[in-house]
C-alpha positions as CSV (number, residue, x, y, z in Angstrom):
1,M,-14.3,24.2,80.4
2,L,-12.5,20.9,78.0
3,R,-9.1,22.5,79.2
4,R,-10.1,22.1,82.4
5,L,-11.7,18.8,82.4
6,I,-8.5,17.3,80.3
7,D,-6.0,19.2,83.2
8,S,-8.3,17.5,86.0
9,P,-6.3,15.0,88.3
10,M,-9.2,12.5,87.9
11,V,-9.1,12.5,83.8
12,L,-5.2,12.0,84.2
13,L,-5.6,9.4,86.8
14,V,-8.0,7.5,84.3
15,L,-5.9,7.7,81.0
16,A,-2.9,6.4,83.3
17,V,-4.9,3.5,84.9
18,L,-5.9,2.5,81.2
19,C,-2.4,2.6,79.7
20,V,-0.9,0.6,82.6
21,G,-4.2,-1.6,82.3
22,G,-3.6,-2.1,78.4
23,I,0.2,-2.5,78.9
24,A,-0.3,-5.5,81.6
25,L,-3.3,-6.8,79.3
26,R,-1.0,-7.0,76.6
27,E,1.9,-8.7,78.5
28,T,-0.5,-11.5,79.6
29,G,-1.8,-11.6,76.4
30,H,-5.6,-11.0,76.4
31,L,-5.2,-8.6,74.0
32,Q,-4.6,-10.9,71.3
33,P,-8.4,-11.4,70.3
34,V,-9.1,-7.9,70.1
35,E,-6.0,-7.4,67.9
36,G,-7.0,-10.1,66.0
37,L,-10.2,-9.1,65.1
38,A,-8.8,-5.5,64.5
39,V,-6.7,-7.0,61.7
40,D,-9.2,-9.3,60.2
41,L,-11.4,-5.7,60.0
42,M,-7.9,-4.2,58.6
43,V,-7.4,-6.7,55.5
44,P,-10.3,-6.2,53.0
45,L,-9.4,-2.6,53.4
46,Q,-5.8,-3.1,53.0
47,Q,-6.8,-5.5,50.1
48,G,-8.8,-2.8,48.8
49,L,-6.5,0.2,49.0
50,S,-4.0,-2.2,47.7
51,R,-6.1,-3.3,44.2
52,F,-7.1,0.6,43.6
53,G,-3.3,1.7,43.9
54,N,-2.5,-1.0,41.2
55,R,-5.4,-0.2,39.2
56,V,-4.4,3.8,39.2
57,A,-0.6,2.4,38.3
58,G,-1.9,0.3,35.4
59,T,-4.0,3.3,34.1
60,I,-0.7,5.2,34.3
61,E,0.9,2.8,32.6
62,T,-1.8,2.4,30.0
63,V,-1.4,6.0,29.2
64,R,2.5,5.9,29.1
65,Q,2.4,3.2,26.4
66,L,-0.7,4.6,24.7
67,D,1.3,7.8,24.1
68,T,4.4,6.1,23.1
69,L,2.4,3.9,20.6
70,Q,0.7,6.9,19.1
71,R,4.2,8.4,18.9
72,E,5.6,5.0,16.8
73,N,2.7,5.2,14.7
74,R,3.4,8.8,13.7
75,E,7.1,8.0,13.4
76,L,5.6,4.7,11.0
77,R,3.4,6.6,8.8
78,E,6.2,9.1,8.2
79,L,8.4,6.4,7.4
80,V,5.5,4.8,5.0
81,D,5.3,7.7,3.1
82,Q,8.9,8.2,2.7
83,L,9.0,5.0,1.0
84,M,5.8,5.9,-1.0
85,I,7.5,8.8,-2.3
86,E,10.8,7.3,-2.8
87,N,9.1,4.1,-4.7
88,V,7.2,6.8,-6.9
89,R,10.6,8.5,-7.4
90,L,12.0,5.2,-8.8
91,S,9.5,3.8,-10.6
92,E,9.4,7.1,-12.7
93,A,12.9,6.6,-13.0
94,A,12.3,3.4,-14.3
95,A,10.2,4.4,-16.6
96,E,11.8,7.3,-18.0
97,N,15.0,4.8,-18.2
98,E,12.6,2.2,-20.5
99,I,11.6,5.2,-22.7
100,L,15.3,6.1,-23.4
101,R,16.3,3.0,-24.0
102,Q,13.4,2.3,-26.5
103,Q,14.2,5.4,-28.1
104,L,18.2,4.7,-28.7
105,N,17.1,0.9,-30.0
106,F,15.1,2.9,-32.3
107,K,17.8,5.0,-33.5
108,R,20.1,2.3,-33.8
109,K,17.7,0.5,-35.9
110,N,16.9,4.0,-38.2
111,P,20.8,4.9,-38.7
112,S,19.5,7.3,-41.3
113,L,17.1,9.2,-39.6
114,D,17.8,12.7,-37.7
115,I,15.5,12.6,-34.8
116,R,15.3,15.1,-31.9
117,S,13.3,14.0,-28.7
118,A,10.7,16.2,-27.2
119,D,8.7,15.5,-23.6
120,V,5.0,16.2,-24.5
121,I,4.2,19.4,-22.4
122,G,0.2,19.0,-22.9
123,R,-2.7,17.5,-24.8
124,V,-5.2,19.6,-27.0
125,I,-8.9,18.8,-28.0
126,G,-10.5,21.4,-30.1
127,R,-13.5,21.2,-32.1
128,D,-14.0,22.2,-35.5
129,P,-17.0,22.6,-38.2
130,S,-16.2,19.1,-39.7
131,N,-14.2,16.7,-36.7
132,I,-13.1,16.6,-33.1
133,L,-9.3,17.5,-33.7
134,R,-6.6,15.4,-31.8
135,V,-3.3,17.3,-31.2
136,L,-0.2,17.4,-28.8
137,I,1.5,20.1,-27.8
138,I,5.3,19.3,-27.9
139,D,8.1,21.7,-26.0
140,V,10.5,21.8,-29.1
141,G,9.9,24.2,-31.8
142,A,11.6,26.0,-34.6
143,R,15.0,26.9,-32.4
144,D,15.5,23.4,-32.5
145,G,14.8,22.6,-36.1
146,V,11.5,21.5,-35.8
147,A,9.5,22.5,-38.8
148,P,6.1,21.8,-40.3
149,G,5.5,18.3,-42.2
150,M,7.8,16.4,-39.8
151,P,7.0,13.2,-38.9
152,V,6.8,12.5,-34.9
153,V,7.0,9.0,-33.6
154,T,7.7,6.6,-30.7
155,A,9.8,3.5,-30.3
156,R,6.1,1.6,-31.0
157,G,5.6,3.5,-33.9
158,L,3.9,7.0,-36.0
159,V,2.4,9.4,-33.9
160,G,1.8,12.0,-36.3
161,H,3.3,15.3,-37.6
162,I,4.0,18.6,-37.4
163,T,1.3,21.2,-38.3
164,E,2.2,24.4,-36.3
165,V,6.1,25.7,-34.9
166,S,6.4,28.4,-32.6
167,D,10.3,29.4,-31.3
168,R,9.6,26.8,-28.4
169,S,6.7,24.2,-29.2
170,A,5.1,22.7,-31.7
171,R,1.8,21.3,-32.4
172,V,1.1,17.5,-33.6
173,L,-1.8,16.3,-35.3
174,L,-2.2,12.7,-34.1
175,I,-2.8,10.0,-36.9
176,T,-5.7,9.2,-34.8
177,D,-7.7,12.4,-36.2
178,A,-10.3,12.5,-38.6
179,S,-8.5,14.8,-41.0
180,S,-5.4,12.1,-41.2
181,S,-4.6,10.3,-43.9
182,V,-0.7,8.2,-44.1
183,N,-0.2,5.7,-47.3
184,A,0.7,2.5,-46.0
185,L,1.2,-1.3,-46.9
186,V,0.7,-4.4,-45.1
187,Q,4.4,-5.9,-44.2
188,R,3.4,-9.4,-44.7
189,S,1.7,-9.1,-48.5
190,R,2.9,-5.5,-49.3
191,A,-0.7,-4.5,-50.1
192,T,-1.1,-0.7,-50.4
193,G,-3.7,1.6,-49.2
194,V,-4.6,4.7,-47.0
195,V,-4.9,4.3,-43.3
196,R,-7.2,7.3,-42.2
197,G,-8.1,8.6,-38.6
198,Q,-11.7,8.2,-37.7
199,I,-13.6,10.4,-35.1
200,G,-13.5,8.0,-32.0
201,G,-9.9,7.9,-32.6
202,N,-9.4,4.6,-34.2
203,L,-7.9,3.8,-37.6
204,V,-9.4,2.1,-41.3
205,M,-7.3,1.1,-44.1
206,R,-8.9,1.7,-46.4
207,Y,-8.4,1.4,-50.8
208,I,-7.2,-1.7,-50.5
209,A,-7.3,-3.6,-54.0
210,Q,-9.8,-6.6,-54.2
211,G,-7.7,-9.8,-54.5
212,E,-5.0,-8.5,-51.9
213,D,-4.3,-10.9,-49.4
214,V,-5.4,-8.8,-46.1
215,Q,-5.5,-10.9,-42.8
216,V,-5.9,-10.1,-39.0
217,G,-3.0,-10.0,-37.0
218,D,-1.2,-8.2,-40.4
219,I,1.3,-5.4,-39.1
220,V,0.9,-2.2,-41.2
221,L,3.6,0.1,-42.4
222,T,4.3,3.6,-43.9
223,S,4.8,3.0,-47.6
224,G,6.6,6.0,-48.3
225,L,3.9,6.5,-51.0
226,G,3.1,10.7,-51.5
227,G,6.0,11.5,-49.7
228,N,4.9,12.6,-46.4
229,Y,6.1,10.2,-44.2
230,P,9.6,8.1,-44.4
231,K,9.3,4.6,-45.1
232,R,9.0,1.5,-43.2
233,L,7.1,3.2,-39.9
234,V,5.2,1.0,-37.9
235,I,1.4,2.1,-37.5
236,G,-0.6,-0.3,-36.3
237,Q,-1.9,-4.1,-36.4
238,I,-5.1,-5.2,-38.2
239,T,-8.0,-6.5,-35.8
240,A,-10.7,-6.9,-38.7
241,V,-11.1,-6.9,-42.6
242,R,-14.2,-5.8,-44.7
243,Q,-14.6,-7.7,-47.9
244,R,-18.0,-7.4,-50.0
245,D,-17.6,-8.6,-53.7
246,I,-19.5,-5.6,-55.4
247,D,-16.8,-3.0,-53.7
248,L,-13.9,-2.2,-55.5
249,F,-11.9,-2.0,-52.3
250,Q,-12.0,-3.9,-49.3
251,E,-11.1,-1.8,-45.8
252,A,-9.2,-2.9,-42.5
253,E,-9.7,-1.4,-39.3
254,V,-6.4,-1.0,-37.5
255,R,-5.3,-0.7,-33.9
256,P,-2.5,1.5,-33.6
257,T,0.9,0.2,-31.9
258,V,1.2,3.7,-30.0
259,N,-1.0,4.0,-26.9
260,F,-2.0,7.9,-27.2
261,G,-3.7,8.0,-24.1
262,G,-0.3,7.5,-22.3
263,L,2.4,9.6,-24.3
264,E,5.1,11.7,-22.5
265,V,7.7,11.4,-25.0
266,V,7.7,11.7,-28.3
267,M,10.9,12.0,-31.0
268,V,10.4,14.9,-34.3
269,I,12.2,13.0,-37.4
270,T,14.1,16.3,-38.3
271,D,15.9,15.4,-41.5
272,F,13.0,14.3,-43.8
273,T,11.3,16.8,-45.7
274,P,7.3,15.6,-47.1
275,I,6.5,16.9,-50.6
276,Q,4.2,19.3,-50.3
């Protein structure tokens, strides 16, 4: 039915008349108000579509920039990690060089001593019925010429002595152990005594004769008496003096010059034979 309506001559005539009339009205300018109204109605729609398109484009660009920023951030983090690793490596190299420099200076100042370097490979703290053992395990042993009784030092001073030896390692008893005793003297006044380790890891110099001049800040060295250690190895510095007239001897607290908590490399004096 719709097709017959469209094919009807009357409908075609009406459409033709409307087309001709529209063209005539357009040519004469009578359609301008209608066109203006249509344009006015279309402008907000076009503006809305334009803003929507800009927002979509902006969102796409933001997503693209975010992806770029995330990639750059990952690259920067990787660079920071690499720089941190490199900084750690350089710091370790600098620390090792400083230790080697100190060892070289120690050897130059003590040319008569045969010294063998050793890396500290572990720390062992045990307990026996009388005290807490303070020992280190080092990675040199009998095959390197190390034997029990040999002194162990760093460039800063006395560490202890070898107590047990295997083929590839050795155990070092620290001077801070409660069972350790070292014959010592005060560098300035030459007053003698015995430095003993304490359970808390401190040092005390005992058996200093009354009347001897001992002051805070004095340096304490090995005296060589008794034959257990060479002479003139630095032990520490006096931090306090205890003196009472009723006592036969005075005592002094000694702060060791060696940082026992941070030991990484020690030296074994292999040409010294202690007197048993």
